[in-house]
ChimeraX commands (.cxc) that place a marker at each C-alpha (Angstrom):
marker #1 position 20.51,28.18,16.56 radius 0.5
marker #1 position 19.99,27.47,12.87 radius 0.5
marker #1 position 18.10,24.18,12.91 radius 0.5
marker #1 position 17.48,24.39,9.16 radius 0.5
marker #1 position 21.20,24.29,8.29 radius 0.5
marker #1 position 21.83,21.36,10.62 radius 0.5
marker #1 position 18.85,19.37,9.31 radius 0.5
marker #1 position 19.62,20.14,5.68 radius 0.5
marker #1 position 23.30,19.25,5.99 radius 0.5
marker #1 position 22.46,16.00,7.78 radius 0.5
marker #1 position 20.21,14.78,4.96 radius 0.5
marker #1 position 22.42,15.66,1.98 radius 0.5
marker #1 position 24.12,12.26,1.82 radius 0.5
marker #1 position 20.83,10.35,1.81 radius 0.5
marker #1 position 19.40,12.70,-0.82 radius 0.5
marker #1 position 22.41,12.20,-3.09 radius 0.5
marker #1 position 22.22,8.42,-2.69 radius 0.5
marker #1 position 18.53,8.26,-3.60 radius 0.5
marker #1 position 19.05,10.66,-6.51 radius 0.5
marker #1 position 21.87,8.58,-7.96 radius 0.5
marker #1 position 20.06,5.27,-7.56 radius 0.5
marker #1 position 16.71,6.35,-9.05 radius 0.5
marker #1 position 18.28,8.45,-11.82 radius 0.5
marker #1 position 20.65,5.61,-12.65 radius 0.5
marker #1 position 17.84,3.06,-12.89 radius 0.5
marker #1 position 15.86,5.38,-15.17 radius 0.5
marker #1 position 18.90,6.06,-17.35 radius 0.5
marker #1 position 19.53,2.33,-17.74 radius 0.5
marker #1 position 15.88,1.74,-18.68 radius 0.5
marker #1 position 16.02,4.57,-21.24 radius 0.5
marker #1 position 19.20,3.20,-22.82 radius 0.5
marker #1 position 17.18,0.16,-23.90 radius 0.5
marker #1 position 14.63,2.27,-25.78 radius 0.5
marker #1 position 16.29,1.87,-29.21 radius 0.5
marker #1 position 16.03,-1.92,-28.79 radius 0.5
marker #1 position 12.72,-2.27,-26.96 radius 0.5
marker #1 position 10.87,0.72,-28.37 radius 0.5
marker #1 position 10.03,-0.80,-31.73 radius 0.5
marker #1 position 6.62,-1.54,-33.23 radius 0.5
marker #1 position 7.28,-5.28,-33.40 radius 0.5
marker #1 position 8.25,-5.58,-29.76 radius 0.5
marker #1 position 5.43,-3.24,-28.67 radius 0.5
marker #1 position 2.88,-5.37,-30.52 radius 0.5
marker #1 position 4.34,-8.58,-29.13 radius 0.5
marker #1 position 4.22,-7.26,-25.57 radius 0.5
marker #1 position 0.66,-6.05,-26.08 radius 0.5
marker #1 position -0.36,-9.52,-27.29 radius 0.5
marker #1 position 1.27,-11.15,-24.29 radius 0.5
marker #1 position -0.39,-8.68,-21.93 radius 0.5
marker #1 position -3.82,-9.40,-23.41 radius 0.5
marker #1 position -3.41,-13.09,-22.59 radius 0.5
marker #1 position -2.67,-12.46,-18.91 radius 0.5
marker #1 position -5.32,-12.19,-16.17 radius 0.5
marker #1 position -6.89,-8.74,-16.00 radius 0.5
marker #1 position -5.72,-8.16,-12.44 radius 0.5
marker #1 position -2.07,-8.81,-13.34 radius 0.5
marker #1 position -2.28,-6.56,-16.38 radius 0.5
marker #1 position -3.80,-3.74,-14.34 radius 0.5
marker #1 position -1.34,-3.96,-11.46 radius 0.5
marker #1 position 1.70,-3.75,-13.74 radius 0.5
marker #1 position -0.04,-1.50,-16.28 radius 0.5
marker #1 position 0.83,-4.01,-19.01 radius 0.5
marker #1 position -1.87,-2.72,-21.31 radius 0.5
marker #1 position 0.19,0.44,-21.89 radius 0.5
marker #1 position 3.09,-1.63,-23.26 radius 0.5
marker #1 position 1.46,-1.50,-26.68 radius 0.5
marker #1 position 2.45,2.16,-26.93 radius 0.5
marker #1 position 6.11,1.94,-25.92 radius 0.5
marker #1 position 7.22,2.53,-29.50 radius 0.5
marker #1 position 6.54,6.19,-28.65 radius 0.5
marker #1 position 9.32,7.48,-26.41 radius 0.5
marker #1 position 7.02,9.36,-24.04 radius 0.5
marker #1 position 4.91,6.24,-23.45 radius 0.5
marker #1 position 8.03,4.14,-22.99 radius 0.5
marker #1 position 9.32,6.60,-20.42 radius 0.5
marker #1 position 5.95,6.82,-18.67 radius 0.5
marker #1 position 5.82,3.05,-18.22 radius 0.5
marker #1 position 9.18,2.87,-16.41 radius 0.5
marker #1 position 8.77,6.17,-14.58 radius 0.5
marker #1 position 5.78,4.79,-12.68 radius 0.5
marker #1 position 8.12,2.43,-10.84 radius 0.5
marker #1 position 10.48,5.33,-10.06 radius 0.5
marker #1 position 7.50,7.16,-8.56 radius 0.5
marker #1 position 6.78,4.26,-6.20 radius 0.5
marker #1 position 10.37,4.38,-4.92 radius 0.5
marker #1 position 10.25,8.17,-4.72 radius 0.5
marker #1 position 7.15,8.02,-2.54 radius 0.5
marker #1 position 9.00,5.70,-0.16 radius 0.5
marker #1 position 11.86,8.20,0.02 radius 0.5
marker #1 position 9.44,11.07,0.66 radius 0.5
marker #1 position 7.71,9.05,3.39 radius 0.5
marker #1 position 11.05,8.33,5.08 radius 0.5
marker #1 position 12.03,12.01,4.86 radius 0.5
marker #1 position 8.82,13.07,6.56 radius 0.5
marker #1 position 8.98,10.33,9.19 radius 0.5
marker #1 position 12.49,11.41,10.25 radius 0.5
marker #1 position 11.66,15.11,10.48 radius 0.5
marker #1 position 10.93,15.45,14.19 radius 0.5
marker #1 position 11.36,12.00,15.71 radius 0.5
marker #1 position 15.11,11.65,15.18 radius 0.5
marker #1 position 16.40,13.99,17.87 radius 0.5
marker #1 position 14.23,12.53,20.61 radius 0.5
marker #1 position 15.30,9.01,19.73 radius 0.5
marker #1 position 18.98,9.95,19.80 radius 0.5
marker #1 position 18.70,12.08,22.95 radius 0.5
marker #1 position 19.71,15.29,21.16 radius 0.5
marker #1 position 16.37,16.97,21.83 radius 0.5
marker #1 position 17.55,18.21,25.25 radius 0.5
marker #1 position 20.41,20.10,23.63 radius 0.5
marker #1 position 18.13,21.68,21.03 radius 0.5
marker #1 position 15.63,22.81,23.66 radius 0.5
marker #1 position 18.43,24.34,25.70 radius 0.5
marker #1 position 18.92,26.83,22.88 radius 0.5
marker #1 position 16.86,30.06,22.49 radius 0.5
marker #1 position 14.42,28.61,19.96 radius 0.5
marker #1 position 10.73,27.69,20.06 radius 0.5
marker #1 position 9.26,24.31,19.20 radius 0.5
marker #1 position 7.29,25.91,16.38 radius 0.5
marker #1 position 10.50,27.21,14.85 radius 0.5
marker #1 position 12.18,23.81,15.20 radius 0.5
marker #1 position 9.28,22.06,13.46 radius 0.5
marker #1 position 9.08,24.69,10.72 radius 0.5
marker #1 position 12.80,24.70,9.93 radius 0.5
marker #1 position 13.11,20.92,9.90 radius 0.5
marker #1 position 10.06,20.59,7.66 radius 0.5
marker #1 position 11.45,23.16,5.22 radius 0.5
marker #1 position 14.77,21.28,5.15 radius 0.5
marker #1 position 12.97,18.01,4.36 radius 0.5
marker #1 position 10.87,19.64,1.62 radius 0.5
marker #1 position 14.01,21.18,0.11 radius 0.5
marker #1 position 15.70,17.78,0.11 radius 0.5
marker #1 position 12.80,16.27,-1.80 radius 0.5
marker #1 position 12.59,19.23,-4.16 radius 0.5
marker #1 position 16.27,18.91,-5.08 radius 0.5
marker #1 position 15.84,15.15,-5.46 radius 0.5
marker #1 position 12.85,15.69,-7.77 radius 0.5
marker #1 position 14.78,18.22,-9.85 radius 0.5
marker #1 position 17.76,15.89,-10.23 radius 0.5
marker #1 position 15.62,12.90,-11.23 radius 0.5
marker #1 position 13.53,15.05,-13.57 radius 0.5
marker #1 position 16.58,16.72,-15.10 radius 0.5
marker #1 position 18.38,13.47,-15.85 radius 0.5
marker #1 position 15.17,11.89,-17.17 radius 0.5
marker #1 position 14.57,14.85,-19.47 radius 0.5
marker #1 position 18.18,14.75,-20.66 radius 0.5
marker #1 position 17.83,11.07,-21.58 radius 0.5
marker #1 position 14.58,11.78,-23.40 radius 0.5
marker #1 position 16.14,14.60,-25.41 radius 0.5
marker #1 position 19.14,12.44,-26.33 radius 0.5
marker #1 position 17.00,9.53,-27.52 radius 0.5
marker #1 position 14.16,11.52,-29.08 radius 0.5
marker #1 position 13.97,11.34,-32.86 radius 0.5
marker #1 position 10.34,12.26,-33.58 radius 0.5
marker #1 position 8.57,14.23,-30.85 radius 0.5
marker #1 position 10.74,17.35,-30.82 radius 0.5
marker #1 position 12.43,19.09,-27.88 radius 0.5
marker #1 position 9.74,21.70,-27.19 radius 0.5
marker #1 position 6.87,19.21,-27.33 radius 0.5
marker #1 position 8.83,16.76,-25.20 radius 0.5
marker #1 position 9.54,19.32,-22.49 radius 0.5
marker #1 position 5.91,20.47,-22.41 radius 0.5
marker #1 position 4.71,16.86,-22.19 radius 0.5
marker #1 position 7.05,16.05,-19.31 radius 0.5
marker #1 position 6.41,19.10,-17.11 radius 0.5
marker #1 position 3.13,17.67,-15.65 radius 0.5
marker #1 position 4.88,14.34,-15.00 radius 0.5
marker #1 position 7.66,15.97,-13.00 radius 0.5
marker #1 position 5.25,18.24,-11.14 radius 0.5
marker #1 position 3.23,15.15,-10.24 radius 0.5
marker #1 position 6.37,13.49,-8.88 radius 0.5
marker #1 position 6.98,16.40,-6.52 radius 0.5
marker #1 position 3.36,16.94,-5.52 radius 0.5
marker #1 position 2.63,13.31,-4.63 radius 0.5
marker #1 position 5.89,13.03,-2.74 radius 0.5
marker #1 position 5.06,16.20,-0.82 radius 0.5
marker #1 position 1.79,14.63,0.33 radius 0.5
marker #1 position 3.60,11.58,1.73 radius 0.5
marker #1 position 6.32,13.77,3.25 radius 0.5
marker #1 position 3.78,15.88,5.12 radius 0.5
marker #1 position 1.93,12.80,6.36 radius 0.5
marker #1 position 5.27,11.52,7.64 radius 0.5
marker #1 position 5.91,14.89,9.31 radius 0.5
marker #1 position 2.57,14.57,11.11 radius 0.5
marker #1 position 3.41,11.12,12.48 radius 0.5
marker #1 position 6.91,12.18,13.48 radius 0.5
marker #1 position 5.40,14.96,15.63 radius 0.5
marker #1 position 4.05,12.51,18.20 radius 0.5
marker #1 position 6.19,9.39,17.76 radius 0.5
marker #1 position 9.35,8.99,19.80 radius 0.5
marker #1 position 12.02,7.81,17.39 radius 0.5
marker #1 position 12.86,6.98,13.80 radius 0.5
marker #1 position 12.50,3.34,14.77 radius 0.5
marker #1 position 8.80,3.99,15.31 radius 0.5
marker #1 position 8.02,6.59,12.66 radius 0.5
marker #1 position 9.81,5.13,9.63 radius 0.5
marker #1 position 8.26,1.62,9.72 radius 0.5
marker #1 position 4.81,3.12,10.26 radius 0.5
marker #1 position 5.18,5.48,7.30 radius 0.5
marker #1 position 6.57,2.76,5.04 radius 0.5
marker #1 position 3.63,0.53,5.98 radius 0.5
marker #1 position 1.14,3.34,5.32 radius 0.5
marker #1 position 2.75,4.09,1.96 radius 0.5
marker #1 position 2.60,0.46,0.87 radius 0.5
marker #1 position -0.99,0.15,2.10 radius 0.5
marker #1 position -1.96,3.28,0.18 radius 0.5
marker #1 position -0.45,1.79,-2.98 radius 0.5
marker #1 position -2.44,-1.42,-2.48 radius 0.5
marker #1 position -5.61,0.61,-1.87 radius 0.5
marker #1 position -4.97,2.56,-5.07 radius 0.5
marker #1 position -4.60,-0.67,-7.05 radius 0.5
marker #1 position -7.88,-1.91,-5.61 radius 0.5
marker #1 position -9.57,1.21,-6.94 radius 0.5
marker #1 position -7.90,0.69,-10.30 radius 0.5
marker #1 position -8.83,-2.97,-10.63 radius 0.5
marker #1 position -12.40,-2.96,-9.31 radius 0.5
marker #1 position -14.69,-0.31,-10.76 radius 0.5
marker #1 position -16.96,-0.46,-7.71 radius 0.5
marker #1 position -14.00,0.77,-5.64 radius 0.5
marker #1 position -13.02,3.49,-8.08 radius 0.5
marker #1 position -13.29,6.11,-5.33 radius 0.5
marker #1 position -10.20,4.63,-3.63 radius 0.5
marker #1 position -7.95,6.35,-6.17 radius 0.5
marker #1 position -8.76,9.63,-4.44 radius 0.5
marker #1 position -7.22,8.51,-1.14 radius 0.5
marker #1 position -4.05,7.03,-2.63 radius 0.5
marker #1 position -1.63,9.94,-3.28 radius 0.5
marker #1 position 0.68,7.87,-5.45 radius 0.5
marker #1 position -2.02,7.72,-8.14 radius 0.5
marker #1 position -2.19,11.51,-8.25 radius 0.5
marker #1 position 0.96,11.33,-10.39 radius 0.5
marker #1 position 0.31,8.44,-12.78 radius 0.5
marker #1 position 2.73,9.27,-15.64 radius 0.5
marker #1 position 0.38,8.23,-18.46 radius 0.5
marker #1 position -2.35,10.45,-17.06 radius 0.5
marker #1 position 0.03,13.36,-16.57 radius 0.5
marker #1 position 1.33,13.15,-20.15 radius 0.5
marker #1 position -2.24,13.19,-21.46 radius 0.5
marker #1 position -3.16,16.01,-19.02 radius 0.5
marker #1 position -5.73,13.61,-17.59 radius 0.5
marker #1 position -5.39,14.64,-13.96 radius 0.5
marker #1 position -8.19,15.14,-11.47 radius 0.5
marker #1 position -8.87,18.47,-9.79 radius 0.5
marker #1 position -10.47,16.50,-6.97 radius 0.5
marker #1 position -7.23,14.56,-6.38 radius 0.5
marker #1 position -5.22,17.78,-6.39 radius 0.5
marker #1 position -7.64,19.40,-3.95 radius 0.5
marker #1 position -7.51,16.38,-1.62 radius 0.5
marker #1 position -3.72,16.41,-1.78 radius 0.5
marker #1 position -3.58,20.11,-0.88 radius 0.5
marker #1 position -5.99,19.56,2.02 radius 0.5
marker #1 position -3.88,16.67,3.32 radius 0.5
marker #1 position -0.73,18.79,3.10 radius 0.5
marker #1 position -2.27,21.72,4.96 radius 0.5
marker #1 position -3.94,19.61,7.68 radius 0.5
marker #1 position -0.88,17.44,8.37 radius 0.5
marker #1 position 1.45,20.45,8.57 radius 0.5
marker #1 position -0.88,22.30,10.94 radius 0.5
marker #1 position -1.60,19.17,12.96 radius 0.5
marker #1 position 2.09,18.31,13.22 radius 0.5
marker #1 position 2.97,21.77,14.51 radius 0.5
marker #1 position 0.16,21.74,17.08 radius 0.5
marker #1 position 1.00,18.26,18.39 radius 0.5
marker #1 position 4.74,18.96,18.54 radius 0.5
marker #1 position 4.13,22.17,20.46 radius 0.5
marker #1 position 2.17,20.29,23.16 radius 0.5
marker #1 position 4.26,17.12,23.13 radius 0.5
marker #1 position 5.59,15.87,26.45 radius 0.5
marker #1 position 9.25,14.86,26.06 radius 0.5
marker #1 position 9.71,13.75,29.65 radius 0.5
marker #1 position 7.90,10.39,29.34 radius 0.5
marker link #1:1,2 radius 0.2
marker link #1:2,3 radius 0.2
marker link #1:3,4 radius 0.2
marker link #1:4,5 radius 0.2
marker link #1:5,6 radius 0.2
marker link #1:6,7 radius 0.2
marker link #1:7,8 radius 0.2
marker link #1:8,9 radius 0.2
marker link #1:9,10 radius 0.2
marker link #1:10,11 radius 0.2
marker link #1:11,12 radius 0.2
marker link #1:12,13 radius 0.2
marker link #1:13,14 radius 0.2
marker link #1:14,15 radius 0.2
marker link #1:15,16 radius 0.2
marker link #1:16,17 radius 0.2
marker link #1:17,18 radius 0.2
marker link #1:18,19 radius 0.2
marker link #1:19,20 radius 0.2
marker link #1:20,21 radius 0.2
marker link #1:21,22 radius 0.2
marker link #1:22,23 radius 0.2
marker link #1:23,24 radius 0.2
marker link #1:24,25 radius 0.2
marker link #1:25,26 radius 0.2
marker link #1:26,27 radius 0.2
marker link #1:27,28 radius 0.2
marker link #1:28,29 radius 0.2
marker link #1:29,30 radius 0.2
marker link #1:30,31 radius 0.2
marker link #1:31,32 radius 0.2
marker link #1:32,33 radius 0.2
marker link #1:33,34 radius 0.2
marker link #1:34,35 radius 0.2
marker link #1:35,36 radius 0.2
marker link #1:36,37 radius 0.2
marker link #1:37,38 radius 0.2
marker link #1:38,39 radius 0.2
marker link #1:39,40 radius 0.2
marker link #1:40,41 radius 0.2
marker link #1:41,42 radius 0.2
marker link #1:42,43 radius 0.2
marker link #1:43,44 radius 0.2
marker link #1:44,45 radius 0.2
marker link #1:45,46 radius 0.2
marker link #1:46,47 radius 0.2
marker link #1:47,48 radius 0.2
marker link #1:48,49 radius 0.2
marker link #1:49,50 radius 0.2
marker link #1:50,51 radius 0.2
marker link #1:51,52 radius 0.2
marker link #1:52,53 radius 0.2
marker link #1:53,54 radius 0.2
marker link #1:54,55 radius 0.2
marker link #1:55,56 radius 0.2
marker link #1:56,57 radius 0.2
marker link #1:57,58 radius 0.2
marker link #1:58,59 radius 0.2
marker link #1:59,60 radius 0.2
marker link #1:60,61 radius 0.2
marker link #1:61,62 radius 0.2
marker link #1:62,63 radius 0.2
marker link #1:63,64 radius 0.2
marker link #1:64,65 radius 0.2
marker link #1:65,66 radius 0.2
marker link #1:66,67 radius 0.2
marker link #1:67,68 radius 0.2
marker link #1:68,69 radius 0.2
marker link #1:69,70 radius 0.2
marker link #1:70,71 radius 0.2
marker link #1:71,72 radius 0.2
marker link #1:72,73 radius 0.2
marker link #1:73,74 radius 0.2
marker link #1:74,75 radius 0.2
marker link #1:75,76 radius 0.2
marker link #1:76,77 radius 0.2
marker link #1:77,78 radius 0.2
marker link #1:78,79 radius 0.2
marker link #1:79,80 radius 0.2
marker link #1:80,81 radius 0.2
marker link #1:81,82 radius 0.2
marker link #1:82,83 radius 0.2
marker link #1:83,84 radius 0.2
marker link #1:84,85 radius 0.2
marker link #1:85,86 radius 0.2
marker link #1:86,87 radius 0.2
marker link #1:87,88 radius 0.2
marker link #1:88,89 radius 0.2
marker link #1:89,90 radius 0.2
marker link #1:90,91 radius 0.2
marker link #1:91,92 radius 0.2
marker link #1:92,93 radius 0.2
marker link #1:93,94 radius 0.2
marker link #1:94,95 radius 0.2
marker link #1:95,96 radius 0.2
marker link #1:96,97 radius 0.2
marker link #1:97,98 radius 0.2
marker link #1:98,99 radius 0.2
marker link #1:99,100 radius 0.2
marker link #1:100,101 radius 0.2
marker link #1:101,102 radius 0.2
marker link #1:102,103 radius 0.2
marker link #1:103,104 radius 0.2
marker link #1:104,105 radius 0.2
marker link #1:105,106 radius 0.2
marker link #1:106,107 radius 0.2
marker link #1:107,108 radius 0.2
marker link #1:108,109 radius 0.2
marker link #1:109,110 radius 0.2
marker link #1:110,111 radius 0.2
marker link #1:111,112 radius 0.2
marker link #1:112,113 radius 0.2
marker link #1:113,114 radius 0.2
marker link #1:114,115 radius 0.2
marker link #1:115,116 radius 0.2
marker link #1:116,117 radius 0.2
marker link #1:117,118 radius 0.2
marker link #1:118,119 radius 0.2
marker link #1:119,120 radius 0.2
marker link #1:120,121 radius 0.2
marker link #1:121,122 radius 0.2
marker link #1:122,123 radius 0.2
marker link #1:123,124 radius 0.2
marker link #1:124,125 radius 0.2
marker link #1:125,126 radius 0.2
marker link #1:126,127 radius 0.2
marker link #1:127,128 radius 0.2
marker link #1:128,129 radius 0.2
marker link #1:129,130 radius 0.2
marker link #1:130,131 radius 0.2
marker link #1:131,132 radius 0.2
marker link #1:132,133 radius 0.2
marker link #1:133,134 radius 0.2
marker link #1:134,135 radius 0.2
marker link #1:135,136 radius 0.2
marker link #1:136,137 radius 0.2
marker link #1:137,138 radius 0.2
marker link #1:138,139 radius 0.2
marker link #1:139,140 radius 0.2
marker link #1:140,141 radius 0.2
marker link #1:141,142 radius 0.2
marker link #1:142,143 radius 0.2
marker link #1:143,144 radius 0.2
marker link #1:144,145 radius 0.2
marker link #1:145,146 radius 0.2
marker link #1:146,147 radius 0.2
marker link #1:147,148 radius 0.2
marker link #1:148,149 radius 0.2
marker link #1:149,150 radius 0.2
marker link #1:150,151 radius 0.2
marker link #1:151,152 radius 0.2
marker link #1:152,153 radius 0.2
marker link #1:153,154 radius 0.2
marker link #1:154,155 radius 0.2
marker link #1:155,156 radius 0.2
marker link #1:156,157 radius 0.2
marker link #1:157,158 radius 0.2
marker link #1:158,159 radius 0.2
marker link #1:159,160 radius 0.2
marker link #1:160,161 radius 0.2
marker link #1:161,162 radius 0.2
marker link #1:162,163 radius 0.2
marker link #1:163,164 radius 0.2
marker link #1:164,165 radius 0.2
marker link #1:165,166 radius 0.2
marker link #1:166,167 radius 0.2
marker link #1:167,168 radius 0.2
marker link #1:168,169 radius 0.2
marker link #1:169,170 radius 0.2
marker link #1:170,171 radius 0.2
marker link #1:171,172 radius 0.2
marker link #1:172,173 radius 0.2
marker link #1:173,174 radius 0.2
marker link #1:174,175 radius 0.2
marker link #1:175,176 radius 0.2
marker link #1:176,177 radius 0.2
marker link #1:177,178 radius 0.2
marker link #1:178,179 radius 0.2
marker link #1:179,180 radius 0.2
marker link #1:180,181 radius 0.2
marker link #1:181,182 radius 0.2
marker link #1:182,183 radius 0.2
marker link #1:183,184 radius 0.2
marker link #1:184,185 radius 0.2
marker link #1:185,186 radius 0.2
marker link #1:186,187 radius 0.2
marker link #1:187,188 radius 0.2
marker link #1:188,189 radius 0.2
marker link #1:189,190 radius 0.2
marker link #1:190,191 radius 0.2
marker link #1:191,192 radius 0.2
marker link #1:192,193 radius 0.2
marker link #1:193,194 radius 0.2
marker link #1:194,195 radius 0.2
marker link #1:195,196 radius 0.2
marker link #1:196,197 radius 0.2
marker link #1:197,198 radius 0.2
marker link #1:198,199 radius 0.2
marker link #1:199,200 radius 0.2
marker link #1:200,201 radius 0.2
marker link #1:201,202 radius 0.2
marker link #1:202,203 radius 0.2
marker link #1:203,204 radius 0.2
marker link #1:204,205 radius 0.2
marker link #1:205,206 radius 0.2
marker link #1:206,207 radius 0.2
marker link #1:207,208 radius 0.2
marker link #1:208,209 radius 0.2
marker link #1:209,210 radius 0.2
marker link #1:210,211 radius 0.2
marker link #1:211,212 radius 0.2
marker link #1:212,213 radius 0.2
marker link #1:213,214 radius 0.2
marker link #1:214,215 radius 0.2
marker link #1:215,216 radius 0.2
marker link #1:216,217 radius 0.2
marker link #1:217,218 radius 0.2
marker link #1:218,219 radius 0.2
marker link #1:219,220 radius 0.2
marker link #1:220,221 radius 0.2
marker link #1:221,222 radius 0.2
marker link #1:222,223 radius 0.2
marker link #1:223,224 radius 0.2
marker link #1:224,225 radius 0.2
marker link #1:225,226 radius 0.2
marker link #1:226,227 radius 0.2
marker link #1:227,228 radius 0.2
marker link #1:228,229 radius 0.2
marker link #1:229,230 radius 0.2
marker link #1:230,231 radius 0.2
marker link #1:231,232 radius 0.2
marker link #1:232,233 radius 0.2
marker link #1:233,234 radius 0.2
marker link #1:234,235 radius 0.2
marker link #1:235,236 radius 0.2
marker link #1:236,237 radius 0.2
marker link #1:237,238 radius 0.2
marker link #1:238,239 radius 0.2
marker link #1:239,240 radius 0.2
marker link #1:240,241 radius 0.2
marker link #1:241,242 radius 0.2
marker link #1:242,243 radius 0.2
marker link #1:243,244 radius 0.2
marker link #1:244,245 radius 0.2
marker link #1:245,246 radius 0.2
marker link #1:246,247 radius 0.2
marker link #1:247,248 radius 0.2
marker link #1:248,249 radius 0.2
marker link #1:249,250 radius 0.2
marker link #1:250,251 radius 0.2
marker link #1:251,252 radius 0.2
marker link #1:252,253 radius 0.2
marker link #1:253,254 radius 0.2
marker link #1:254,255 radius 0.2
marker link #1:255,256 radius 0.2
marker link #1:256,257 radius 0.2
marker link #1:257,258 radius 0.2
marker link #1:258,259 radius 0.2
marker link #1:259,260 radius 0.2
marker link #1:260,261 radius 0.2
marker link #1:261,262 radius 0.2
marker link #1:262,263 radius 0.2
marker link #1:263,264 radius 0.2
marker link #1:264,265 radius 0.2
marker link #1:265,266 radius 0.2
marker link #1:266,267 radius 0.2
marker link #1:267,268 radius 0.2
marker link #1:268,269 radius 0.2
marker link #1:269,270 radius 0.2
view
């Protein structure tokens, strides 16, 4: 039984929907660059941001608005919101990996086939990762296309090189959330349990990351909030942390191993 093909085919529609929505929102935002990406507007927005409370400015990254006259900075500002939505999609993907069949009652049919639990978990995880990889490539490709169309100063080669870390960050951070979702789906009983838990954890992690960004005494919190591993402004400036990358890799490895171990021992009779 080819679980991978079944799982991959089942998630294509959702992947296409998310890809269209996020890519469309980014394309719309980029279309406004010729109007919004001017020095006058950038300076006006920077002045407005400086008059707002520090917490508000930090949460919405309003201080970076002063640089939106540069196309890469303009893109980075709006792409951070696309990353938040992408992390939610990755979390949902991971949460649905193993819990769906048990909730729908299809797990008995799968186990009646000549296939091990380890193989089921592995194939379904690979299908979920491939879904997110394709999604990331589509979003990145359309974003890069819009940048190349609107670019008048940076140059194609420089633009592509500047954007590669941003797009890699999108995939890496999403992979962390996906694997955490995979871990939870290994012991939860249905999508109705796993998806709300993963969405709550994702939102909490975002809030925790903002706390680390706002209060310097809690700066260490940025290391446990995967969404901040891919901050677009940092990626463009190659200002990423090896510690964050290492923590992300450790989380990925531990959650994948833990998910496989728990799923192998899981009791489906209760």
